[in-house]
C-alpha positions, -999 to 999 in steps of 0.1 A, spaced: 725 166 -519 716 133 -504 705 135 -467 725 115 -442 712 98 -411 729 81 -381 717 46 -374 708 43 -338 728 61 -311 763 52 -322 759 34 -355 773 44 -389 762 75 -407 744 64 -439 724 78 -468 688 86 -459 677 61 -485 687 24 -484 690 4 -515 670 -29 -513 680 -59 -533 655 -87 -528 646 -91 -565 682 -95 -577 686 -131 -589 650 -137 -596 631 -108 -612 664 -89 -618 696 -102 -633 731 -99 -619 739 -71 -645 708 -53 -634 718 -55 -597 753 -42 -605 738 -13 -625 715 -4 -596 743 -3 -571 763 19 -595 734 43 -600 726 44 -563 762 53 -554 762 80 -581 731 95 -564 747 94 -529 731 61 -516 758 41 -499 735 18 -478 726 -16 -492 702 -41 -475 700 -78 -483 694 -112 -466 707 -147 -469 673 -159 -481 670 -135 -510 659 -134 -538 622 -135 -532 592 -139 -555 594 -167 -548 620 -179 -521 635 -211 -534 662 -234 -519 681 -233 -552 683 -195 -553 689 -188 -516 720 -166 -512 720 -155 -549 714 -119 -541 743 -118 -517 764 -134 -544 754 -106 -568 765 -80 -543 797 -99 -538 805 -101 -575 799 -63 -577 824 -58 -549 849 -80 -567 844 -62 -599 844 -26 -585 868 -29 -556 845 -5 -538 837 -24 -506 846 5 -484 822 28 -502 791 9 -490 775 0 -457 762 -36 -460 733 -50 -441 722 -86 -442 700 -109 -422 699 -144 -408 666 -163 -416 645 -175 -387 622 -204 -380 597 -214 -406 614 -209 -440 622 -244 -452 644 -230 -480 671 -221 -454 685 -246 -430 653 -266 -432 634 -240 -413 655 -241 -382 653 -213 -357 680 -187 -350 706 -202 -326 742 -196 -317 753 -223 -341 730 -210 -369 743 -175 -364 779 -186 -368 771 -207 -399 750 -180 -415 775 -152 -409 804 -173 -424 782 -181 -455 771 -145 -459 807 -133 -457 818 -157 -484 789 -148 -507 793 -111 -501 831 -113 -508 839 -94 -477 855 -99 -442 828 -80 -423 791 -72 -423 783 -37 -412 748 -44 -399 737 -79 -390 700 -85 -385 677 -112 -373 650 -115 -400 622 -124 -375 619 -135 -339 621 -172 -330 590 -167 -308 570 -155 -338 559 -122 -353 528 -103 -362 544 -91 -394 532 -101 -429 495 -97 -419 498 -121 -390 486 -92 -367 450 -102 -375 454 -135 -357 484 -128 -334 483 -148 -302 512 -145 -277 494 -165 -250 515 -196 -255 548 -177 -252 572 -186 -223 589 -154 -211 619 -171 -194 625 -194 -224 622 -164 -248 647 -144 -227 671 -174 -224 670 -178 -262 676 -141 -268 704 -140 -243 723 -169 -260 718 -154 -295 729 -119 -285 760 -133 -267 770 -150 -300 765 -118 -319 788 -102 -294 815 -129 -299 814 -124 -337 815 -87 -332 847 -91 -312 861 -113 -340 855 -83 -364 829 -102 -385 799 -81 -375 799 -44 -370 764 -36 -356 733 -55 -347 697 -50 -357 663 -67 -357 635 -72 -382 598 -78 -379 601 -73 -341 576 -61 -316 578 -34 -289 582 -60 -261 609 -78 -281 629 -46 -288 626 -36 -252 641 -69 -241 669 -67 -266 678 -32 -253 676 -44 -217 699 -74 -224 724 -51 -240 723 -27 -210 730 -58 -189 762 -64 -209 750 -95 -227 759 -81 -262 756 -52 -285 727 -28 -285 703 -31 -314 706 1 -335 679 -6 -361 645 -24 -365 635 -33 -400 597 -35 -401 571 -29 -428 560 7 -429 542 28 -455 512 51 -459 491 19 -460 509 0 -432 513 19 -400 516 -6 -371 548 11 -362 533 45 -354 525 41 -317 545 20 -292 574 11 -315 578 47 -326 580 57 -289 606 31 -283 626 43 -313 627 79 -300 635 70 -264 660 42 -270 676 55 -302 665 28 -326 662 36 -363 633 22 -383 645 8 -417 611 9 -434 606 -20 -458 579 -20 -485 575 18 -482 555 17 -514 533 -12 -501 548 -38 -525 540 -14 -555 504 -6 -546 512 30 -540 527 34 -574 493 32 -590 503 5 -615 478 -20 -601 440 -18 -605 414 -40 -589 399 -53 -621 429 -53 -645 456 -78 -649 490 -68 -634 518 -56 -656 539 -86 -669 570 -91 -647 556 -71 -618 554 -84 -582 517 -89 -584 521 -110 -615 540 -134 -593 521 -129 -561 485 -121 -568 474 -107 -534 508 -92 -526 512 -111 -494 477 -102 -482 480 -65 -490 453 -66 -517 419 -61 -500 387 -45 -510 395 -15 -488 430 -8 -501 419 7 -534 400 37 -518 431 43 -496 454 44 -526 431 67 -544 431 91 -515 468 94 -514 470 98 -551 445 126 -549 467 144 -523 497 140 -546 478 152 -576 464 183 -559 499 192 -546 516 186 -580 536 158 -566 546 123 -579 527 99 -555 557 75 -553 581 102 -544 556 116 -519 552 83 -502 590 79 -498 596 115 -486 568 110 -460 588 82 -443 617 105 -438 596 132 -422 581 110 -395 586 122 -359 608 93 -350 641 79 -365 633 63 -398 645 59 -434 630 40 -463 644 9 -481 638 14 -518 638 -15 -543 633 -17 -580 634 -44 -606 649 -21 -632 672 8 -633 646 32 -648 623 23 -619 652 32 -595 657 65 -614 621 73 -607 625 66 -569 656 88 -567 634 118 -574 623 116 -538 657 121 -523 655 159 -521 617 162 -517 604 179 -485 566 177 -480 547 208 -469 527 211 -438 495 211 -459 504 179 -476 513 162 -443 480 174 -428 461 160 -458 479 126 -454 469 126 -417 433 131 -427 435 103 -453 450 79 -428 421 86 -404 396 80 -431 413 48 -444 431 31 -414 446 -3 -416 435 -11 -452 452 -45 -450 
């Protein structure tokens, strides 16, 4: 039976796996997206994550919003809106494909929510997230050159306060259920929590950051915040953009239609050191008689802080493979071996 998890302290109870959708409308067709939702629901997954800027690979102005439209057409076809928990995101500063790269603002939030509601064919969004902070982020390999020295604390807090107040207004209007962040830092999450405690707006119940066997920036300060403040990690790219599947090799062309066929270095994840790390985790899985993909997903669920993985596939057979992880529990021996591999191969990208 599918595990269930509570989002945050008082958020909805959802399946312990979240269905990602970012390829629907580019690498995957509308029919494929519908088939994946149907299959996920049959397996007990009732949590779907999307974003206004999707699909990706690449993000293009002419396809922005297409993934939400695919989910919306599924809702219209199936009539099963109440059977799913929907999460989407407003795009932040820097993506020229959406609102000419404008930052998140009260006006942008209102416009984005209304557009997402229309595309999703619904009157409410269960979890509304800010895709990345206006002040910048160290996500997407920006940690190697992250420089917060030019930030202005008071300006940052004033901006956050105005945006959170707008989320509160739209929550009162019944258009937003809960609030979450993405690509956020420990300082940022702590400020959002403090603003909520001051009564400015709703408390953030989730943080959607990259997290996998190969990407573990979350493990220290953010994980402590998650435990003490009741914030659930929604781990995106839990298979490191496909690297942990083993389908890529350093000296071989990527499979046609794969993400690496579109993005050669997988957003900076392909480095000389990554291949030995992948081999180490595959060796652990092989010795334990486990599928490495399913091991990687099950590992996220067994972290010592609130977390669940977002799984994404370009085809239904790929999704079927991922579903094999839903009832897997890793042994203490496997977890210890993973710890040793992480110490031997830290921060491979």
